[in-house]
C-alpha positions in Angstrom: -55.6 8.3 -1.8 -53.8 9.6 1.2 -53.4 13.3 2.1 -50.3 14.4 2.9 -51.6 18.0 4.1 -50.4 19.3 7.4 -48.1 16.1 8.5 -44.7 18.2 7.7 -46.0 20.8 9.5 -47.0 18.1 12.0 -43.6 17.1 12.3 -41.6 19.8 12.4 -44.0 21.1 15.4 -43.3 17.9 17.2 -39.9 18.0 16.5 -39.1 21.9 18.0 -41.6 21.7 19.8 -42.5 25.5 18.5 -44.9 26.6 16.1 -43.2 29.6 15.7 -39.8 27.8 15.6 -41.3 24.8 12.9 -42.4 28.1 10.7 -39.5 29.2 10.4 -37.3 25.7 9.8 -40.0 25.1 7.0 -40.1 28.8 5.7 -43.6 29.7 6.0 -46.1 31.3 8.4 -46.8 30.5 11.7 -50.4 31.4 11.1 -50.0 28.9 8.1 -48.3 26.3 10.6 -51.5 26.8 13.0 -54.1 26.3 10.7 -52.8 23.1 8.7 -52.3 21.4 12.2 -56.0 22.2 13.2 -56.8 21.2 9.9 -54.9 17.7 10.4 -56.4 17.5 14.0 -60.1 17.8 12.4 -59.5 15.3 10.1 -57.9 12.5 12.5 -60.0 13.5 15.1 -57.4 13.2 17.3 -56.0 16.4 20.0 -52.0 15.6 18.5 -50.6 18.7 21.1 -51.3 20.2 24.5 -51.1 24.6 23.7 -50.0 26.7 26.4 -48.8 30.1 25.9 -45.1 29.0 27.5 -44.8 25.5 25.5 -46.4 22.9 22.8 -45.9 19.0 24.0 -47.2 16.6 22.2 -50.2 14.1 23.3 -50.0 10.4 23.7 -51.7 10.1 20.2 -49.6 12.4 18.7 -46.3 10.7 20.0 -47.3 7.7 17.9 -48.2 9.5 14.6 -45.5 11.0 15.1 -43.3 8.0 15.0 -45.2 6.6 12.3 -44.8 10.0 10.1 -41.3 10.0 11.1 -40.9 6.5 9.5 -42.7 7.7 6.6 -40.8 11.0 5.6 -37.2 9.1 6.2 -38.2 6.7 3.5 -39.4 9.9 0.6 -35.8 11.7 1.8 -33.8 8.0 1.1 -35.9 7.6 -1.8 -34.9 11.4 -2.9 -31.2 10.2 -2.1 -31.2 7.0 -4.0 -32.6 9.3 -6.7 -29.8 11.9 -7.0 -27.3 8.5 -5.9 -28.4 7.1 -9.4 -28.0 10.0 -11.7 -24.5 11.0 -10.0 -20.8 9.8 -11.5 -18.5 8.4 -9.2 -16.3 10.4 -7.2 -14.3 10.9 -3.8 -12.5 8.0 -1.5 -13.4 4.5 -2.8 -11.5 2.3 0.2 -11.6 -1.3 -0.4 -9.6 -4.2 0.6 -9.2 -8.1 -0.7 -7.5 -11.0 0.4 -3.5 -10.5 -1.0 -3.1 -13.5 -4.0 -6.4 -12.8 -5.6 -6.4 -9.4 -4.9 -3.0 -9.0 -6.8 -3.5 -10.9 -9.2 -7.6 -9.9 -10.5 -9.0 -7.7 -8.1 -6.3 -4.9 -8.3 -6.1 -5.0 -12.3 -10.0 -4.7 -12.6 -9.9 -2.0 -9.9 -7.6 -0.2 -12.2 -9.8 0.1 -14.9 -12.6 1.1 -13.1 -10.5 4.1 -12.0 -9.5 4.8 -15.3 -13.1 5.1 -16.2 -14.0 7.5 -13.5 -11.1 10.0 -12.8 -13.0 11.7 -9.7 -12.3 8.6 -7.7 -9.1 7.9 -5.4 -9.0 5.0 -4.5 -7.3 3.2 -2.2 -6.8 -1.0 -2.1 -5.7 -2.8 0.7 -4.8 -6.3 0.7 -5.0 -8.5 4.2 -6.0 -12.2 4.5 -7.6 -10.7 7.8 -11.0 -9.9 8.2 -11.0 -6.4 8.7 -13.9 -4.7 10.3 -15.2 -2.7 7.1 -17.3 -0.1 9.6 -14.2 0.8 12.0 -11.9 0.8 9.5 -14.0 2.9 6.7 -14.2 0.3 4.4 -17.0 0.5 1.5 -16.6 -2.7 0.3 -14.9 -6.3 1.0 -13.7 -8.8 -1.7 -14.5 -12.1 0.4 -14.0 -15.6 -1.2 -15.2 -19.0 -0.3 -18.5 -19.4 2.3 -19.4 -16.4 4.0 -19.7 -16.4 8.1 -22.6 -14.5 9.6 -22.9 -11.0 8.8 -24.8 -7.6 9.1 -23.2 -6.8 6.1 -24.9 -6.8 2.5 -23.8 -9.6 0.3 -23.8 -10.1 -3.4 -22.1 -13.1 -5.2 -19.4 -12.2 -7.9 -18.8 -15.4 -9.6 -17.4 -18.7 -8.4 -14.1 -20.2 -8.0 -12.6 -23.4 -8.8 -10.8 -25.8 -6.1 -8.5 -27.9 -7.3 -6.6 -31.1 -6.4 -3.5 -31.6 -8.6 -0.4 -33.3 -9.1 2.7 -33.2 -11.6 2.9 -35.9 -13.8 6.1 -36.9 -12.3 4.6 -37.3 -8.8 1.8 -39.2 -10.3 4.0 -41.9 -12.2 6.1 -42.2 -8.8 3.0 -42.9 -6.4 -0.2 -43.6 -8.3 -3.5 -41.8 -9.2 -5.5 -41.2 -6.4 -9.4 -42.1 -7.7 -11.1 -41.7 -4.6 -11.3 -39.4 -1.5 -10.1 -42.6 1.1 -7.3 -42.8 -0.9 -5.9 -39.7 -0.4 -4.3 -41.3 2.6 -1.6 -43.0 0.9 -0.5 -39.6 -0.6 1.7 -37.0 0.3 -0.4 -34.2 0.8 1.0 -30.7 0.7 -1.1 -28.2 3.5 -1.4 -24.3 3.8 -3.2 -23.4 6.8 -6.0 -26.1 7.4 -5.4 -29.4 7.8 -8.5 -30.7 5.7 -9.3 -30.3 2.5 -12.9 -29.3 1.4 -14.9 -31.8 -1.4 -18.5 -32.6 -1.8 -19.8 -36.0 -2.3 -23.4 -37.4 -3.3 -24.0 -33.8 -3.1 -23.0 -33.5 0.8 -20.4 -31.4 1.8 -17.5 -33.6 3.1 -13.7 -32.1 4.9 -11.4 -34.6 4.4 -8.1 -34.9 6.9 -4.8 -34.9 4.8 -1.4 -35.5 6.0 2.3 -34.3 4.6 5.5 -33.5 4.5 4.9 -29.7 3.9 3.5 -26.8 5.5 3.1 -23.7 4.0 0.6 -20.4 4.3 1.6 -19.3 0.6 -0.3 -20.8 -2.3 2.5 -19.6 -4.7 5.1 -22.0 -2.4 3.0 -24.7 -2.4 1.9 -24.5 -5.9 6.0 -24.4 -6.5 6.2 -27.7 -4.7 3.7 -29.5 -6.7 5.2 -28.3 -9.9 8.3 -30.0 -8.4 6.6 -33.3 -8.4 6.9 -33.1 -3.7 3.3 -33.9 -3.5 0.0 -33.4 -4.5 -2.2 -30.1 -3.4 -5.8 -28.4 -3.1 -6.2 -24.9 -4.5 -7.9 -22.0 -6.2 -7.8 -21.7 -9.7 -5.9 -18.2 -9.6 -3.0 -20.2 -8.2 -2.7 -23.8 -10.7 -5.1 -22.9 -13.6 -2.5 -21.5 -16.3 0.0 -25.1 -15.4 -3.3 -27.2 -15.2 -4.4 -25.6 -18.9 0.0 -26.3 -20.0 -0.3 -29.5 -18.8 2.2 -29.2 -16.2 -0.7 -30.0 -13.3 -2.9 -32.6 -13.3 -6.3 -32.4 -11.7 -7.8 -35.5 -9.9 -10.9 -36.5 -7.6 -12.6 -33.4 -10.1 -16.3 -35.5 -9.4 -15.4 -34.5 -5.7 -15.0 -30.8 -6.9 -17.4 -29.0 -4.4 -20.0 -26.8 -6.8 -20.5 -23.6 -4.3 -17.5 -21.6 -3.7 -18.1 -18.1 -4.3 -16.6 -14.8 -4.6 -18.4 -12.0 -3.1 -18.6 -8.4 -2.6 -19.6 -7.1 1.3 -20.5 -3.9 2.2 -22.1 -2.0 5.1 -26.3 -1.5 4.4 -25.3 2.5 4.0 -23.1 1.7 1.2 -25.8 0.1 -0.8 -27.3 3.5 -2.8 -23.8 4.8 -3.1 -22.8 5.2 -6.8 -19.0 4.4 -6.4 -19.9 1.2 -4.6 -22.9 0.2 -6.5 -21.2 0.9 -9.8 -17.8 -0.6 -8.8 -20.0 -4.2 -7.1 -21.9 -3.7 -11.0 -18.7 -4.1 -12.5 -17.0 -6.4 -11.1 -20.1 -8.7 -11.5 -19.7 -8.3 -15.2 -15.9 -8.9 -15.1 -15.9 -11.6 -12.9 -19.4 -13.5 -13.1 
């Protein structure tokens, strides 16, 4: 069993460079600090400080020992904070960012429900399709869709979304039904911000370049165009699911649908023990998973 005696006193003296200042910091007598340090040096069989009448300085051995002891004490302090956080109710500012359409239709209602449960929270939701810098702009949490880029942020998968290729019965009657990816070249493919669509074939991701007579950066506008028989679209379920369920849009090429298109919560490392962030992430995962 590790003997903790003298460790706190040693770290306090090393940081204050004074036995008297360390004793005041710890709330004990200077004599007690001195006794603990002497006992620690005897136990380690090593000299930790150079002592003069004017100054106390750490030896080379003491400097190495301090670095390890500081990490241990920091870990203990973090553990105590974690326990305190786990027992706390979420309060204060909770700043979240999410994509515009998904945020409006899905995240905002869930955040509103969460805020009703915890009236001490002040929720701020910013909807943007731009990837904001969470740390620089002070965000606690970001909702991201699709495949994540490399990041220093922590990430937790909340659920999945389905990308549908679909068209109206009117369009398919006039132009035929595509049964293979290569047949998309023969169709009017309504494009968003990208000039390719994402699929999975034989377990591998494939990007297929498409072309058509309409391009728009609004999923709602593309959905409207598909409903009016202008062409085929590839859009996430939150745009087209209701129209597929009603039969107004017909799903196509379902055997090539990507199986791993995630909905993610991203947050800085220093937020993962915050009750408001931890509880919101758990809540969103429960609702979306």
